[in-house]
C-alpha positions as CSV (number, residue, x, y, z in Angstrom):
1,X,-3.5,3.4,-17.4
2,X,-4.6,0.5,-15.3
3,X,-6.9,1.0,-12.4
4,X,-4.9,0.9,-9.2
5,X,-6.1,-1.6,-6.6
6,X,-5.2,-0.9,-3.0
7,X,-2.7,-3.6,-2.1
8,X,-4.1,-4.0,1.4
9,X,-7.1,-5.7,-0.2
10,X,-4.8,-8.7,-0.7
11,X,-4.9,-10.3,-4.1
12,X,-6.0,-13.8,-5.0
13,X,-6.8,-16.4,-7.4
14,X,-10.0,-18.2,-8.0
15,X,-10.1,-21.5,-6.0
16,X,-9.9,-23.7,-9.1
17,X,-7.0,-21.8,-10.6
18,X,-5.1,-22.0,-7.3
19,X,-5.7,-25.7,-7.0
20,X,-4.3,-26.2,-10.5
21,X,-1.3,-24.1,-9.6
22,X,-0.5,-25.9,-6.4
23,X,-0.9,-29.2,-8.1
24,X,1.4,-28.1,-10.8
25,X,4.1,-27.5,-8.2
26,X,4.4,-31.2,-7.8
27,X,6.8,-32.7,-5.2
28,X,9.5,-30.2,-5.9
29,X,6.8,-27.6,-5.1
30,X,8.3,-24.6,-6.9
31,X,8.7,-25.1,-10.6
32,X,5.9,-25.1,-13.0
33,X,5.8,-28.7,-14.0
34,X,2.7,-29.1,-16.1
35,X,1.8,-25.4,-15.6
36,X,1.9,-22.6,-18.0
37,X,5.6,-22.8,-18.7
38,X,9.0,-24.1,-17.5
39,X,11.1,-22.1,-15.0
40,X,11.2,-20.8,-11.5
41,X,7.6,-20.2,-10.4
42,X,6.5,-16.7,-9.2
43,X,3.1,-15.7,-7.9
44,X,2.0,-12.2,-8.6
45,X,-1.2,-10.1,-8.7
46,X,-3.3,-9.5,-11.8
47,X,-3.9,-5.9,-10.6
48,X,-1.3,-3.2,-10.6
49,X,2.0,-4.3,-12.1
50,X,1.0,-7.4,-14.1
51,X,2.0,-5.8,-17.4
52,X,5.4,-4.8,-16.0
53,X,5.9,-8.3,-14.7
54,X,5.0,-9.9,-18.0
55,X,7.3,-7.7,-19.9
56,X,10.1,-8.3,-17.4
57,X,9.7,-12.1,-17.6
58,X,9.8,-12.0,-21.4
59,X,13.0,-9.9,-21.4
60,X,14.6,-12.1,-18.7
61,X,13.7,-15.4,-20.3
62,X,15.0,-14.4,-23.6
63,X,18.3,-13.5,-22.1
64,X,18.4,-16.4,-19.7
65,X,16.9,-19.4,-21.4
66,X,18.4,-21.8,-18.8
67,X,17.1,-19.9,-15.7
68,X,13.6,-18.8,-16.7
69,X,11.0,-17.1,-14.5
70,X,7.5,-18.4,-14.9
71,X,4.8,-16.0,-13.5
72,X,1.4,-17.1,-12.5
73,X,-1.2,-14.3,-11.7
74,X,-4.1,-14.2,-9.3
75,X,-7.0,-11.9,-8.6
76,X,-7.7,-10.0,-5.5
77,X,-9.6,-11.3,-2.5
78,X,-8.8,-14.8,-1.2
79,X,-5.1,-14.7,-2.1
80,X,-3.8,-13.9,1.3
81,X,-5.3,-17.1,2.8
82,X,-4.5,-19.2,-0.3
83,X,-0.9,-18.0,-0.2
84,X,-0.7,-18.7,3.5
85,X,-2.0,-22.2,3.0
86,X,0.4,-23.0,0.1
87,X,3.5,-21.6,1.8
88,X,2.6,-23.3,5.1
89,X,2.3,-26.7,3.3
90,X,5.6,-26.2,1.5
91,X,3.9,-26.1,-1.9
92,X,4.3,-22.4,-2.5
93,X,6.2,-20.8,-5.3
94,X,9.9,-19.8,-5.2
95,X,9.0,-16.1,-5.5
96,X,5.8,-14.7,-4.1
97,X,4.4,-11.2,-4.0
98,X,3.5,-9.8,-0.6
99,X,3.1,-6.6,1.4
100,X,5.7,-7.0,4.1
101,X,4.8,-6.1,7.7
102,X,3.0,-8.5,10.0
103,X,2.0,-11.2,7.5
104,X,5.6,-11.5,6.2
105,X,6.9,-11.6,9.8
106,X,4.5,-14.6,10.5
107,X,6.1,-16.4,7.5
108,X,9.6,-15.6,8.8
109,X,8.7,-16.9,12.3
110,X,7.5,-20.1,10.7
111,X,10.8,-20.6,8.8
112,X,9.1,-20.3,5.4
113,X,11.0,-17.3,3.9
114,X,14.7,-17.1,2.9
115,X,16.9,-14.4,4.4
116,X,18.1,-12.1,1.6
117,X,20.5,-10.1,3.8
118,X,23.6,-12.0,2.7
119,X,22.7,-11.5,-1.0
120,X,22.1,-7.8,-0.5
121,X,25.3,-7.3,1.5
122,X,27.3,-9.0,-1.2
123,X,25.8,-6.6,-3.7
124,X,25.8,-3.2,-2.0
125,X,25.0,-1.4,-5.3
126,X,21.7,-3.3,-5.3
127,X,20.9,-2.7,-1.6
128,X,22.0,0.9,-1.5
129,X,19.8,1.8,-4.5
130,X,16.6,1.0,-2.6
131,X,15.0,3.6,-0.3
132,X,15.8,2.4,3.3
133,X,12.4,3.5,4.5
134,X,10.8,1.1,2.1
135,X,13.1,-1.8,2.7
136,X,12.3,-1.5,6.4
137,X,8.8,-2.9,5.7
138,X,10.4,-6.3,4.7
139,X,12.9,-6.3,7.5
140,X,12.4,-8.6,10.6
141,X,14.8,-8.6,13.5
142,X,17.4,-6.7,11.4
143,X,17.3,-9.2,8.5
144,X,15.7,-8.5,5.1
145,X,13.2,-11.0,3.8
146,X,11.9,-9.2,0.7
147,X,12.7,-6.6,-1.9
148,X,10.3,-4.1,-3.4
149,X,9.0,-4.8,-6.9
150,X,6.6,-2.1,-7.8
151,X,5.8,1.6,-6.9
152,X,5.6,3.3,-3.6
153,X,2.0,4.0,-2.5
154,X,1.8,6.9,-0.1
155,X,-1.6,8.3,1.0
156,X,-2.3,11.9,0.0
157,X,-5.2,14.3,-0.2
158,X,-6.6,14.6,-3.8
159,X,-8.8,17.6,-4.5
160,X,-10.9,19.0,-7.4
161,X,-9.2,22.2,-8.5
162,X,-12.4,23.6,-10.1
163,X,-14.4,23.2,-7.0
164,X,-11.6,24.9,-4.9
165,X,-11.4,27.7,-7.4
166,X,-15.1,28.3,-7.4
167,X,-15.2,28.4,-3.6
168,X,-12.1,30.6,-3.3
169,X,-10.4,27.9,-1.3
170,X,-6.8,26.6,-0.8
171,X,-5.7,23.1,0.0
172,X,-5.5,22.6,3.8
173,X,-2.1,23.0,5.4
174,X,-3.4,22.4,9.0
175,X,-6.2,20.4,10.7
176,X,-7.9,23.7,11.4
177,X,-7.7,24.5,7.7
178,X,-9.4,21.2,6.9
179,X,-12.3,21.8,9.4
180,X,-12.8,25.3,7.9
181,X,-13.0,23.8,4.4
182,X,-15.7,21.4,5.7
183,X,-17.9,24.4,6.6
184,X,-17.0,26.2,3.3
185,X,-17.9,23.4,1.0
186,X,-21.0,22.4,2.9
187,X,-22.2,26.0,2.5
188,X,-21.7,25.5,-1.3
189,X,-23.8,22.3,-1.2
190,X,-20.7,20.2,-2.0
191,X,-19.6,17.2,0.0
192,X,-16.2,18.2,1.6
193,X,-14.8,14.6,1.5
194,X,-15.5,11.4,-0.3
195,X,-14.7,8.1,1.2
196,X,-15.4,4.4,0.5
197,X,-16.4,3.6,4.1
198,X,-18.1,0.3,3.2
199,X,-14.6,-1.2,2.7
200,X,-13.5,-0.1,6.2
201,X,-9.8,0.2,5.3
202,X,-10.0,3.8,4.1
203,X,-11.1,4.8,7.6
204,X,-7.6,3.6,8.8
205,X,-5.8,6.3,6.8
206,X,-7.3,9.0,8.9
207,X,-6.3,7.3,12.2
208,X,-2.8,6.6,10.9
209,X,-2.1,10.2,9.9
210,X,-3.7,11.8,12.9
211,X,-1.9,9.5,15.4
212,X,1.4,10.3,13.7
213,X,0.7,14.1,13.5
214,X,-0.3,14.2,17.2
215,X,2.1,11.7,18.8
216,X,4.8,11.0,16.3
217,X,6.0,7.6,15.0
218,X,6.8,6.4,18.5
219,X,3.1,6.1,19.3
220,X,2.5,3.4,16.7
221,X,5.9,1.8,17.4
222,X,4.6,1.1,20.9
223,X,1.4,-0.4,19.5
224,X,3.4,-2.6,17.1
225,X,5.7,-3.8,19.9
226,X,2.7,-4.9,21.9
227,X,3.3,-2.5,24.7
228,X,0.6,-2.8,27.4
229,X,-2.0,0.0,27.1
230,X,-0.5,1.4,24.0
231,X,-3.9,1.9,22.3
232,X,-5.0,4.1,25.2
233,X,-2.0,6.5,24.6
234,X,-3.2,10.1,24.7
235,X,-2.2,10.6,21.1
236,X,-4.5,7.7,20.0
237,X,-7.4,9.0,22.0
238,X,-6.9,12.6,20.7
239,X,-6.8,11.2,17.1
240,X,-10.0,9.3,17.6
241,X,-11.7,12.4,19.0
242,X,-10.6,14.3,15.9
243,X,-12.1,11.7,13.7
244,X,-15.4,12.0,15.7
245,X,-15.2,15.7,15.3
246,X,-14.8,15.4,11.5
247,X,-17.6,13.0,11.2
248,X,-19.9,15.0,13.4
249,X,-19.1,18.1,11.4
250,X,-20.5,16.4,8.3
251,X,-17.0,16.2,6.7
252,X,-17.9,13.1,4.6
253,X,-20.4,12.7,1.8
254,X,-23.8,11.4,2.8
255,X,-23.9,7.6,2.6
256,X,-20.1,7.3,2.7
257,X,-20.4,4.1,4.8
258,X,-22.2,2.3,2.0
259,X,-19.7,3.4,-0.7
260,X,-17.2,0.7,-1.8
261,X,-13.5,1.7,-2.1
262,X,-12.8,-1.1,-4.6
263,X,-15.0,0.0,-7.5
264,X,-13.8,3.6,-8.0
265,X,-17.1,5.0,-6.6
266,X,-15.4,7.3,-4.1
267,X,-13.0,8.7,-6.7
268,X,-15.9,9.3,-9.1
269,X,-17.5,11.6,-6.6
270,X,-14.4,13.8,-6.8
271,X,-14.0,14.0,-10.6
272,X,-17.8,14.4,-11.1
273,X,-17.8,17.4,-8.8
274,X,-19.9,15.9,-6.0
275,X,-17.0,16.0,-3.5
276,X,-14.1,18.4,-3.1
277,X,-11.5,16.0,-1.6
278,X,-10.6,12.4,-0.9
279,X,-7.8,10.9,1.2
280,X,-6.5,7.9,-0.7
281,X,-3.4,6.0,-1.7
282,X,-1.3,6.8,-4.9
283,X,-3.3,4.1,-6.7
284,X,-6.3,6.5,-6.8
285,X,-4.4,8.6,-9.4
286,X,-4.7,5.7,-11.9
287,X,-8.3,5.1,-10.9
288,X,-9.2,8.7,-11.7
289,X,-7.1,8.8,-14.9
290,X,-9.0,5.7,-16.1
291,X,-12.5,6.9,-14.9
292,X,-12.1,10.4,-16.3
293,X,-9.0,10.9,-18.5
294,X,-10.0,14.4,-19.4
295,X,-10.4,15.5,-15.8
296,X,-6.8,14.4,-15.1
297,X,-5.2,15.4,-18.4
298,X,-6.8,18.9,-18.2
299,X,-5.1,19.5,-14.9
300,X,-8.3,19.6,-12.8
301,X,-6.9,17.1,-10.3
302,X,-4.8,18.4,-7.5
303,X,-2.9,16.7,-4.6
304,X,-1.3,17.7,-1.4
305,X,0.1,16.1,1.8
306,X,-1.9,15.4,5.0
307,X,-2.2,18.6,7.0
308,X,-0.1,19.4,10.1
309,X,-1.6,19.3,13.6
310,X,-0.7,22.4,15.7
311,X,1.3,21.4,18.7
312,X,1.7,17.8,17.5
313,X,4.9,15.8,17.8
314,X,4.8,14.3,14.3
315,X,6.8,15.9,11.5
316,X,4.6,17.2,8.6
317,X,6.8,15.3,6.1
318,X,5.9,11.9,7.6
319,X,3.7,9.8,5.4
320,X,1.6,6.6,5.7
321,X,0.6,4.1,3.1
322,X,1.9,0.9,1.5
323,X,5.6,1.3,1.1
324,X,5.6,-1.1,-1.8
325,X,4.8,-4.7,-2.7
326,X,7.6,-7.1,-2.2
327,X,9.0,-10.3,-3.6
328,X,10.1,-12.9,-1.1
329,X,11.9,-16.2,-1.7
330,X,10.7,-19.5,-0.3
331,X,12.9,-21.1,2.3
332,X,12.1,-24.4,0.7
333,X,13.6,-23.4,-2.6
334,X,16.6,-25.4,-3.9
335,X,20.0,-23.8,-4.1
336,X,19.5,-23.5,-7.9
337,X,16.0,-22.0,-7.6
338,X,17.2,-19.5,-5.0
339,X,20.1,-18.5,-7.2
340,X,17.8,-17.9,-10.1
341,X,15.4,-15.9,-8.0
342,X,18.0,-13.7,-6.5
343,X,19.6,-13.1,-9.9
344,X,16.3,-12.0,-11.3
345,X,15.5,-9.7,-8.4
346,X,18.9,-8.1,-8.6
347,X,19.2,-7.7,-12.4
348,X,15.7,-8.2,-13.8
349,X,13.7,-6.0,-11.5
350,X,14.2,-2.2,-11.5
351,X,16.4,-2.2,-14.6
352,X,15.8,0.5,-17.2
353,X,13.0,-1.2,-19.1
354,X,11.2,-2.3,-15.9
355,X,11.3,1.2,-14.4
356,X,10.1,2.7,-17.7
357,X,7.1,0.4,-17.7
358,X,6.3,1.3,-14.1
359,X,6.4,5.0,-14.8
360,X,4.1,4.6,-17.8
361,X,1.5,3.3,-15.4
362,X,2.0,6.2,-13.0
363,X,4.0,4.0,-10.5
364,X,7.1,5.4,-8.9
365,X,9.7,2.8,-7.8
366,X,11.5,3.4,-4.5
367,X,15.0,3.6,-6.0
368,X,17.5,6.4,-6.0
369,X,18.6,8.8,-8.9
370,X,15.4,8.7,-11.0
371,X,15.2,12.5,-11.6
372,X,15.9,12.3,-15.3
373,X,13.5,9.5,-16.0
374,X,10.8,11.2,-13.9
375,X,11.1,14.4,-15.9
376,X,10.7,12.4,-19.1
377,X,7.7,10.4,-17.9
378,X,4.2,11.0,-19.3
379,X,2.9,11.8,-15.8
380,X,5.9,13.9,-14.8
381,X,4.1,16.3,-12.3
382,X,2.5,13.4,-10.4
383,X,5.4,10.9,-10.5
384,X,7.9,13.6,-9.4
385,X,5.6,14.6,-6.5
386,X,5.2,11.1,-5.3
387,X,9.0,10.4,-5.7
388,X,10.0,13.5,-3.7
389,X,7.3,13.0,-1.1
390,X,8.6,9.4,-0.4
391,X,12.3,10.2,-0.7
392,X,12.1,13.2,1.7
393,X,9.8,11.7,4.3
394,X,11.3,11.4,7.7
395,X,9.1,8.4,8.4
396,X,7.1,6.2,6.0
397,X,4.6,4.2,8.1
398,X,3.4,1.0,6.6
399,X,-0.4,0.7,6.8
400,X,-1.4,-0.6,10.2
401,X,-3.5,-3.5,9.0
402,X,-0.3,-4.7,7.2
403,X,2.2,-3.9,9.9
404,X,0.1,-5.7,12.6
405,X,-0.7,-9.3,12.8
406,X,-3.6,-10.3,10.5
407,X,-6.0,-11.0,13.4
408,X,-5.3,-7.7,15.1
409,X,-5.5,-5.8,11.8
410,X,-9.0,-7.2,11.2
411,X,-10.0,-6.3,14.7
412,X,-8.8,-2.8,14.1
413,X,-10.8,-2.3,11.0
414,X,-13.9,-3.6,12.7
415,X,-13.6,-1.3,15.7
416,X,-12.6,1.7,13.6
417,X,-15.7,1.2,11.4
418,X,-17.8,1.4,14.6
419,X,-16.0,4.6,15.6
420,X,-16.8,6.2,12.2
421,X,-20.4,5.0,12.5
422,X,-20.7,6.5,15.9
423,X,-21.5,3.1,17.5
424,X,-18.6,3.4,20.0
425,X,-16.8,6.3,21.6
426,X,-13.1,7.1,21.2
427,X,-12.5,5.7,24.7
428,X,-14.4,2.5,23.9
429,X,-12.4,2.2,20.7
430,X,-9.1,2.4,22.6
431,X,-10.2,0.0,25.3
432,X,-11.4,-2.5,22.8
433,X,-8.1,-2.4,20.9
434,X,-6.1,-2.8,24.2
435,X,-8.2,-5.8,25.0
436,X,-7.7,-7.3,21.5
437,X,-3.9,-6.7,21.6
438,X,-3.6,-8.4,25.0
439,X,-5.0,-11.7,23.7
């Protein structure tokens, strides 16, 4: 099972590889030309679903020799900027993988992305098969500009069952339960929570869930809409205070601010027994299954939803995370290229073989009526849990650093890091974000 890479880290290619790819686009911009093969060009990530994409292209191209799909794959870090540059210059691919939210909205505003709403409306069996809560992340002003292409990625609490059993503990159902567990595990000499704080974005999961649990989805809806003073909403301030409370109580492993979330170090603390819990996305399951297959296969890994907050407005079924990765179609694509891309997205993605390959990797696609396939999958307990969690959620909030504009998302990660480090107070955090949002 491949290591899951959090999609918020934004995937990329080495500069040289990208230069070759853009050059290969030529004046038409979207076919492979002198690249790695003929056909409609698609850019995708090397991490995560590459094996599924490769198998899908092979199957599709064999059945459709006149309308081939030619994938080119990129590694993680600079991809966001490289993609923005290529798409902005009109040299991007026909199909490109993205994360929906604010970055996709920027492309839409610039007129760089094709509206897929008419295609979905003409094919209701395609549109109605996708979870609406997931499709929402690629919807701008009521129009759909992307369709999901991999698994849902909700954030959950993972825990070490052996450590819980030794401590006579149960997974937390409420915030007070979690705080009580902090005391219990500290008394046992075990770090209550592991976290890759050096990467900053794991901090965000705590704020997202706590704001939702305290104030409900409307609180962030006001932030996303740019409502004046939205960051100083009482729910945001209370959530920031709760984070401070958790940090001050010693909830996180010592040195958590120097642990990278991108190398599996934080997950390793869980399966080696150094930490009892970790709040992470669904990709962490694959990270742990790769890092310690016996730990996972022996049933020592547990998982549960984020705890409820007594008196809060948010429903306990609400989840946060990355709803999925999406494929969008370039607005500069020719009519023939777009027809090929849409046909592939409709019939070549989420077909039986595609879904089987995702499930083998522990990925759960956001499509309806998968119960039989889930029961037959190698990771049935996990995949069924993730599927039901996502299907039944009253609200699935896209990660804030994706939902917001890239600039505001970066500011948020910087300020939140300062909050976790104790460098600013909850009130200073809220004020700084209100100032940044007003720019």
